[in-house]
Backbone and ligand atoms as CSV (ligand in chain L), in Angstrom:
chain,resi,resn,atom,element,x,y,z
A,1,UNK,N,N,146.109,87.220,129.642
A,1,UNK,CA,C,145.518,88.332,130.411
A,1,UNK,C,C,146.096,88.333,131.827
A,2,UNK,N,N,146.513,89.513,132.237
A,2,UNK,CA,C,146.990,89.613,133.616
A,2,UNK,C,C,145.810,89.860,134.544
A,3,UNK,N,N,145.863,89.226,135.674
A,3,UNK,CA,C,144.824,89.449,136.697
A,3,UNK,C,C,144.986,90.854,137.255
A,4,UNK,N,N,143.853,91.507,137.630
A,4,UNK,CA,C,144.001,92.812,138.282
A,4,UNK,C,C,144.747,92.674,139.608
A,5,UNK,N,N,145.551,93.693,139.927
A,5,UNK,CA,C,146.264,93.662,141.213
A,5,UNK,C,C,145.264,93.773,142.350
A,6,UNK,N,N,145.617,93.202,143.468
A,6,UNK,CA,C,144.765,93.256,144.657
A,6,UNK,C,C,145.558,93.881,145.793
A,7,UNK,N,N,144.901,94.784,146.520
A,7,UNK,CA,C,145.584,95.503,147.593
A,7,UNK,C,C,144.890,95.240,148.922
A,8,UNK,N,N,145.662,95.338,149.973
A,8,UNK,CA,C,145.115,95.154,151.316
A,8,UNK,C,C,144.677,96.513,151.860
A,9,UNK,N,N,143.414,96.583,152.274
A,9,UNK,CA,C,142.851,97.852,152.732
A,9,UNK,C,C,142.361,97.686,154.165
A,10,UNK,N,N,142.903,98.524,155.037
A,10,UNK,CA,C,142.444,98.520,156.435
A,10,UNK,C,C,141.466,99.669,156.625
A,11,UNK,N,N,140.287,99.344,157.122
A,11,UNK,CA,C,139.258,100.359,157.389
A,11,UNK,C,C,139.184,100.560,158.891
A,12,UNK,N,N,139.439,101.780,159.329
A,12,UNK,CA,C,139.293,102.082,160.762
A,12,UNK,C,C,137.960,102.803,160.940
A,13,UNK,N,N,137.129,102.242,161.788
A,13,UNK,CA,C,135.784,102.785,161.979
A,13,UNK,C,C,135.756,103.573,163.288
A,14,UNK,N,N,135.435,104.878,163.212
A,14,UNK,CA,C,135.430,105.682,164.441
A,14,UNK,C,C,134.432,105.149,165.470
A,15,UNK,N,N,134.720,105.400,166.757
A,15,UNK,CA,C,133.856,104.946,167.857
A,15,UNK,C,C,132.420,105.404,167.678
A,16,UNK,N,N,132.245,106.639,167.181
A,16,UNK,CA,C,130.901,107.225,167.149
A,16,UNK,C,C,130.133,106.847,165.883
A,17,UNK,N,N,130.743,106.064,164.987
A,17,UNK,CA,C,130.059,105.712,163.733
A,17,UNK,C,C,128.863,104.804,164.012
A,18,UNK,N,N,127.826,104.955,163.179
A,18,UNK,CA,C,126.613,104.161,163.357
A,18,UNK,C,C,126.733,102.852,162.559
A,19,UNK,N,N,127.744,102.072,162.881
A,19,UNK,CA,C,128.009,100.808,162.166
A,19,UNK,C,C,128.340,99.740,163.201
A,20,UNK,N,N,128.083,98.478,162.853
A,20,UNK,CA,C,128.407,97.384,163.766
A,20,UNK,C,C,129.885,97.397,164.152
A,21,UNK,N,N,130.720,97.818,163.203
A,21,UNK,CA,C,132.163,97.763,163.428
A,21,UNK,C,C,132.705,99.015,164.120
A,22,UNK,N,N,131.834,99.840,164.711
A,22,UNK,CA,C,132.287,101.080,165.361
A,22,UNK,C,C,133.396,100.789,166.363
A,23,UNK,N,N,134.449,101.587,166.296
A,23,UNK,CA,C,135.554,101.438,167.234
A,23,UNK,C,C,136.514,100.321,166.874
A,24,UNK,N,N,136.264,99.657,165.740
A,24,UNK,CA,C,137.127,98.536,165.355
A,24,UNK,C,C,137.811,98.831,164.033
A,25,UNK,N,N,138.717,97.966,163.653
A,25,UNK,CA,C,139.270,98.091,162.310
A,25,UNK,C,C,139.098,96.762,161.587
A,26,UNK,N,N,138.844,96.857,160.293
A,26,UNK,CA,C,138.597,95.676,159.465
A,26,UNK,C,C,139.551,95.724,158.288
A,27,UNK,N,N,140.062,94.572,157.914
A,27,UNK,CA,C,140.996,94.525,156.797
A,27,UNK,C,C,140.417,93.659,155.698
A,28,UNK,N,N,140.474,94.154,154.463
A,28,UNK,CA,C,139.945,93.385,153.338
A,28,UNK,C,C,140.846,93.537,152.128
A,29,UNK,N,N,140.602,92.663,151.176
A,29,UNK,CA,C,141.348,92.715,149.912
A,29,UNK,C,C,140.476,93.441,148.889
A,30,UNK,N,N,141.060,94.396,148.172
A,30,UNK,CA,C,140.314,95.158,147.175
A,30,UNK,C,C,141.093,95.123,145.864
A,31,UNK,N,N,140.417,94.725,144.793
A,31,UNK,CA,C,141.059,94.712,143.477
A,31,UNK,C,C,141.222,96.132,142.972
A,32,UNK,N,N,142.202,96.338,142.115
A,32,UNK,CA,C,142.461,97.687,141.599
A,32,UNK,C,C,141.315,98.201,140.719
A,33,UNK,N,N,140.461,97.280,140.206
A,33,UNK,CA,C,139.339,97.701,139.372
A,33,UNK,C,C,138.027,97.726,140.151
A,34,UNK,N,N,138.118,97.722,141.469
A,34,UNK,CA,C,136.946,97.658,142.336
A,34,UNK,C,C,136.953,98.905,143.238
A,35,UNK,N,N,135.751,99.410,143.559
A,35,UNK,CA,C,135.733,100.527,144.507
A,35,UNK,C,C,135.883,99.981,145.923
A,36,UNK,N,N,136.402,100.821,146.779
A,36,UNK,CA,C,136.584,100.416,148.181
A,36,UNK,C,C,135.219,100.121,148.809
A,37,UNK,N,N,134.229,100.952,148.463
A,37,UNK,CA,C,132.879,100.751,149.011
A,37,UNK,C,C,132.314,99.393,148.612
A,38,UNK,N,N,132.420,99.046,147.338
A,38,UNK,CA,C,131.872,97.773,146.855
A,38,UNK,C,C,132.560,96.608,147.555
A,39,UNK,N,N,133.865,96.700,147.701
A,39,UNK,CA,C,134.596,95.609,148.356
A,39,UNK,C,C,134.190,95.507,149.819
A,40,UNK,N,N,134.029,96.657,150.477
A,40,UNK,CA,C,133.647,96.646,151.893
A,40,UNK,C,C,132.263,96.031,152.047
A,41,UNK,N,N,131.336,96.429,151.195
A,41,UNK,CA,C,129.972,95.890,151.308
A,41,UNK,C,C,129.946,94.402,151.017
A,42,UNK,N,N,130.767,93.950,150.055
A,42,UNK,CA,C,130.849,92.501,149.803
A,42,UNK,C,C,131.365,91.765,151.027
A,43,UNK,N,N,132.194,92.460,151.803
A,43,UNK,CA,C,132.745,91.824,153.008
A,43,UNK,C,C,131.822,92.025,154.206
A,44,UNK,N,N,130.626,92.610,153.971
A,44,UNK,CA,C,129.652,92.756,155.053
A,44,UNK,C,C,129.819,94.015,155.880
A,45,UNK,N,N,130.647,94.954,155.398
A,45,UNK,CA,C,130.834,96.211,156.137
A,45,UNK,C,C,130.026,97.273,155.404
A,46,UNK,N,N,128.922,97.670,155.989
A,46,UNK,CA,C,127.941,98.500,155.286
A,46,UNK,C,C,128.255,99.975,155.483
A,47,UNK,N,N,129.324,100.441,154.820
A,47,UNK,CA,C,129.713,101.858,154.931
A,47,UNK,C,C,128.606,102.752,154.379
A,48,UNK,N,N,128.487,103.953,154.904
A,48,UNK,CA,C,127.490,104.910,154.427
A,48,UNK,C,C,127.790,105.323,153.000
A,49,UNK,N,N,126.736,105.428,152.194
A,49,UNK,CA,C,126.886,105.909,150.814
A,49,UNK,C,C,125.514,106.311,150.306
A,50,UNK,N,N,125.519,107.137,149.258
A,50,UNK,CA,C,124.250,107.549,148.677
A,50,UNK,C,C,124.355,107.472,147.151
A,51,UNK,N,N,124.931,108.484,146.518
A,51,UNK,CA,C,124.900,108.563,145.044
A,51,UNK,C,C,125.709,107.459,144.358
A,52,UNK,N,N,126.799,107.040,144.985
A,52,UNK,CA,C,127.735,106.054,144.425
A,52,UNK,C,C,128.305,106.474,143.082
A,53,UNK,N,N,128.450,107.779,142.902
A,53,UNK,CA,C,129.050,108.302,141.662
A,53,UNK,C,C,130.152,109.314,141.952
A,54,UNK,N,N,130.564,109.422,143.221
A,54,UNK,CA,C,131.582,110.412,143.531
A,54,UNK,C,C,131.063,111.826,143.444
A,55,UNK,N,N,129.862,112.056,143.955
A,55,UNK,CA,C,129.249,113.383,143.845
A,55,UNK,C,C,128.841,113.926,145.212
A,56,UNK,N,N,128.120,113.101,146.005
A,56,UNK,CA,C,127.433,113.636,147.200
A,56,UNK,C,C,128.309,113.699,148.451
A,57,UNK,N,N,129.418,113.047,148.502
A,57,UNK,CA,C,130.397,112.929,149.597
A,57,UNK,C,C,129.913,112.152,150.843
A,58,UNK,N,N,128.779,111.507,150.766
A,58,UNK,CA,C,128.296,110.703,151.907
A,58,UNK,C,C,129.322,109.640,152.328
A,59,UNK,N,N,130.042,109.116,151.353
A,59,UNK,CA,C,130.943,107.983,151.587
A,59,UNK,C,C,132.366,108.395,151.958
A,60,UNK,N,N,132.566,109.674,152.321
A,60,UNK,CA,C,133.931,110.178,152.525
A,60,UNK,C,C,134.714,109.400,153.574
A,61,UNK,N,N,136.006,109.289,153.323
A,61,UNK,CA,C,136.943,108.679,154.267
A,61,UNK,C,C,138.207,109.519,154.271
A,62,UNK,N,N,139.071,109.260,155.237
A,62,UNK,CA,C,140.346,109.962,155.319
A,62,UNK,C,C,141.445,108.943,155.050
A,63,UNK,N,N,142.356,109.328,154.160
A,63,UNK,CA,C,143.466,108.447,153.801
A,63,UNK,C,C,144.589,108.605,154.818
A,64,UNK,N,N,144.914,107.528,155.519
A,64,UNK,CA,C,146.011,107.591,156.487
A,64,UNK,C,C,147.299,107.068,155.864
A,65,UNK,N,N,147.158,106.113,154.932
A,65,UNK,CA,C,148.325,105.590,154.207
A,65,UNK,C,C,147.896,105.109,152.848
A,66,UNK,N,N,148.731,105.365,151.823
A,66,UNK,CA,C,148.513,104.769,150.510
A,66,UNK,C,C,148.040,105.743,149.458
A,67,UNK,N,N,147.617,105.170,148.339
A,67,UNK,CA,C,147.272,105.966,147.166
A,67,UNK,C,C,145.974,105.452,146.549
A,68,UNK,N,N,145.051,106.386,146.240
A,68,UNK,CA,C,143.728,106.028,145.725
A,68,UNK,C,C,143.481,106.757,144.414
A,69,UNK,N,N,142.918,106.065,143.439
A,69,UNK,CA,C,142.581,106.653,142.139
A,69,UNK,C,C,141.122,107.125,142.173
A,70,UNK,N,N,140.919,108.391,141.819
A,70,UNK,CA,C,139.560,108.964,141.806
A,70,UNK,C,C,139.107,109.301,140.404
A,71,UNK,N,N,139.680,108.686,139.366
A,71,UNK,CA,C,139.298,109.121,138.006
A,71,UNK,C,C,137.822,108.915,137.709
A,72,UNK,N,N,137.116,108.043,138.445
A,72,UNK,CA,C,135.686,107.845,138.180
A,72,UNK,C,C,134.782,108.801,138.960
A,73,UNK,N,N,135.357,109.696,139.744
A,73,UNK,CA,C,134.521,110.584,140.567
A,73,UNK,C,C,133.915,111.690,139.711
A,74,UNK,N,N,132.660,112.007,139.983
A,74,UNK,CA,C,132.005,113.103,139.259
A,74,UNK,C,C,132.447,114.456,139.812
A,75,UNK,N,N,132.791,114.497,141.097
A,75,UNK,CA,C,133.196,115.768,141.690
A,75,UNK,C,C,134.218,115.494,142.784
A,76,UNK,N,N,135.460,115.740,142.471
A,76,UNK,CA,C,136.555,115.513,143.418
A,76,UNK,C,C,137.618,116.554,143.106
A,77,UNK,N,N,138.021,117.320,144.112
A,77,UNK,CA,C,138.893,118.476,143.880
A,77,UNK,C,C,140.324,118.201,144.312
A,78,UNK,N,N,141.278,118.894,143.686
A,78,UNK,CA,C,142.674,118.768,144.133
A,78,UNK,C,C,142.814,119.072,145.627
A,79,UNK,N,N,141.985,120.002,146.138
A,79,UNK,CA,C,142.083,120.323,147.573
A,79,UNK,C,C,141.608,119.144,148.429
A,80,UNK,N,N,140.672,118.322,147.917
A,80,UNK,CA,C,140.263,117.101,148.643
A,80,UNK,C,C,141.448,116.149,148.720
A,81,UNK,N,N,142.114,116.009,147.590
A,81,UNK,CA,C,143.247,115.101,147.488
A,81,UNK,C,C,144.377,115.557,148.422
A,82,UNK,N,N,144.672,116.868,148.377
A,82,UNK,CA,C,145.751,117.395,149.227
A,82,UNK,C,C,145.455,117.164,150.702
A,83,UNK,N,N,144.187,117.244,151.076
A,83,UNK,CA,C,143.819,117.056,152.486
A,83,UNK,C,C,143.630,115.580,152.832
A,84,UNK,N,N,143.796,114.679,151.842
A,84,UNK,CA,C,143.726,113.244,152.118
A,84,UNK,C,C,142.317,112.687,152.213
A,85,UNK,N,N,141.342,113.333,151.580
A,85,UNK,CA,C,139.995,112.762,151.591
A,85,UNK,C,C,139.821,111.783,150.437
A,86,UNK,N,N,139.023,110.737,150.705
A,86,UNK,CA,C,138.760,109.679,149.731
A,86,UNK,C,C,137.251,109.525,149.596
A,87,UNK,N,N,136.776,109.348,148.368
A,87,UNK,CA,C,135.370,108.979,148.151
A,87,UNK,C,C,135.374,107.483,147.886
A,88,UNK,N,N,134.923,106.723,148.868
A,88,UNK,CA,C,135.080,105.267,148.777
A,88,UNK,C,C,134.207,104.645,147.694
A,89,UNK,N,N,133.114,105.328,147.286
A,89,UNK,CA,C,132.209,104.730,146.296
A,89,UNK,C,C,132.847,104.633,144.913
A,90,UNK,N,N,133.812,105.496,144.644
A,90,UNK,CA,C,134.487,105.459,143.337
A,90,UNK,C,C,135.994,105.232,143.467
A,91,UNK,N,N,136.529,105.440,144.671
A,91,UNK,CA,C,137.971,105.332,144.865
A,91,UNK,C,C,138.444,103.895,144.707
A,92,UNK,N,N,139.502,103.729,143.928
A,92,UNK,CA,C,140.087,102.402,143.708
A,92,UNK,C,C,141.534,102.415,144.199
A,93,UNK,N,N,141.944,101.360,144.870
A,93,UNK,CA,C,143.285,101.359,145.466
A,93,UNK,C,C,144.388,101.258,144.418
A,94,UNK,N,N,145.469,101.977,144.682
A,94,UNK,CA,C,146.674,101.864,143.849
A,94,UNK,C,C,147.862,101.434,144.695
A,95,UNK,N,N,147.579,101.079,145.939
A,95,UNK,CA,C,148.590,100.553,146.863
A,95,UNK,C,C,147.812,99.977,148.044
A,96,UNK,N,N,148.514,99.366,148.993
A,96,UNK,CA,C,147.839,99.016,150.244
A,96,UNK,C,C,147.391,100.321,150.893
A,97,UNK,N,N,146.267,100.258,151.620
A,97,UNK,CA,C,145.690,101.480,152.177
A,97,UNK,C,C,145.335,101.313,153.649
A,98,UNK,N,N,145.373,102.448,154.344
A,98,UNK,CA,C,144.742,102.550,155.661
A,98,UNK,C,C,143.813,103.753,155.587
A,99,UNK,N,N,142.533,103.526,155.891
A,99,UNK,CA,C,141.528,104.586,155.781
A,99,UNK,C,C,140.748,104.713,157.080
A,100,UNK,N,N,140.428,105.956,157.437
A,100,UNK,CA,C,139.441,106.175,158.500
A,100,UNK,C,C,138.132,106.497,157.792
A,101,UNK,N,N,137.138,105.667,158.013
A,101,UNK,CA,C,135.883,105.798,157.254
A,101,UNK,C,C,134.881,106.688,157.986
A,102,UNK,N,N,133.728,106.928,157.346
A,102,UNK,CA,C,132.621,107.716,157.913
A,102,UNK,C,C,133.075,109.148,158.243
A,103,UNK,N,N,133.625,109.842,157.237
A,103,UNK,CA,C,134.162,111.188,157.429
A,103,UNK,C,C,133.360,112.253,156.667
A,104,UNK,N,N,132.054,112.027,156.532
A,104,UNK,CA,C,131.201,112.979,155.799
A,104,UNK,C,C,131.265,114.394,156.391
A,105,UNK,N,N,131.079,114.506,157.706
A,105,UNK,CA,C,131.062,115.840,158.328
A,105,UNK,C,C,132.382,116.569,158.098
A,106,UNK,N,N,133.468,115.819,158.186
A,106,UNK,CA,C,134.786,116.423,158.032
A,106,UNK,C,C,134.981,116.939,156.603
A,107,UNK,N,N,134.556,116.137,155.620
A,107,UNK,CA,C,134.723,116.594,154.235
A,107,UNK,C,C,133.766,117.750,153.931
A,108,UNK,N,N,132.586,117.703,154.522
A,108,UNK,CA,C,131.637,118.804,154.343
A,108,UNK,C,C,132.266,120.120,154.829
A,109,UNK,N,N,132.861,120.079,156.004
A,109,UNK,CA,C,133.521,121.281,156.554
A,109,UNK,C,C,134.679,121.710,155.674
A,110,UNK,N,N,135.458,120.749,155.227
A,110,UNK,CA,C,136.619,121.047,154.380
A,110,UNK,C,C,136.178,121.720,153.078
A,111,UNK,N,N,135.132,121.183,152.469
A,111,UNK,CA,C,134.621,121.774,151.217
A,111,UNK,C,C,134.161,123.211,151.459
A,112,UNK,N,N,133.431,123.416,152.561
A,112,UNK,CA,C,132.920,124.761,152.865
A,112,UNK,C,C,134.088,125.733,153.051
A,113,UNK,N,N,135.123,125.269,153.749
A,113,UNK,CA,C,136.277,126.144,153.988
A,113,UNK,C,C,136.988,126.499,152.695
A,114,UNK,N,N,136.875,125.642,151.683
A,114,UNK,CA,C,137.541,125.884,150.397
A,114,UNK,C,C,136.573,126.397,149.337
A,115,UNK,N,N,135.386,126.824,149.786
A,115,UNK,CA,C,134.367,127.357,148.857
A,115,UNK,C,C,134.056,126.402,147.715
A,116,UNK,N,N,133.930,125.147,148.065
A,116,UNK,CA,C,133.570,124.125,147.067
A,116,UNK,C,C,132.213,123.529,147.445
A,117,UNK,N,N,131.456,123.046,146.463
A,117,UNK,CA,C,130.143,122.490,146.764
A,117,UNK,C,C,130.237,121.211,147.618
A,118,UNK,N,N,129.268,120.908,148.446
A,118,UNK,CA,C,128.014,121.647,148.610
A,118,UNK,C,C,128.135,122.929,149.426
A,119,UNK,N,N,129.331,123.377,149.743
A,119,UNK,CA,C,129.498,124.662,150.413
A,119,UNK,C,C,128.922,124.671,151.817
A,120,UNK,N,N,128.514,125.855,152.254
A,120,UNK,CA,C,128.064,125.996,153.649
A,120,UNK,C,C,126.607,125.614,153.824
A,121,UNK,N,N,125.894,125.396,152.705
A,121,UNK,CA,C,124.447,125.197,152.790
A,121,UNK,C,C,124.067,124.024,153.679
A,122,UNK,N,N,124.910,122.983,153.741
A,122,UNK,CA,C,124.532,121.783,154.505
A,122,UNK,C,C,125.129,121.770,155.898
A,123,UNK,N,N,125.892,122.796,156.234
A,123,UNK,CA,C,126.476,122.829,157.571
A,123,UNK,C,C,125.407,123.244,158.567
A,124,UNK,N,N,125.332,122.547,159.696
A,124,UNK,CA,C,124.309,122.826,160.689
A,124,UNK,C,C,124.595,124.104,161.454
L,1,LIG,S1,S,128.210,107.934,147.787
L,1,LIG,FE1,FE,128.045,109.881,146.894
L,1,LIG,S2,S,130.131,110.483,146.654
L,1,LIG,FE2,FE,130.251,108.453,147.350
């Protein structure tokens, strides 16, 4: 049996994020069969999440470098992929990654602009 590949994932946490690591970046190892969210939480980085099924977009991040597999997401659109959004609760690394985390508002706006759910209903 071959061991699952492991990738190096850098998480950049925005200054305004409500996390201990705000304004910092953290690097962790994530197996190809593991979600980025699960690996981050195991490493003590409590990223925001809710449904953990790739549906609600609470866990959104922006991909700055690398490739992420979203085959386990319940709702993920080609337009999300083209714009570089990642759902960390289901996203699994397929290369080393650099991500900007805590991007819920940004993905919410992006979805609304592309007429995708949850649409404009949740925009303030
Ligand atoms: S926590 Fe709901 S989509 Fe990731």
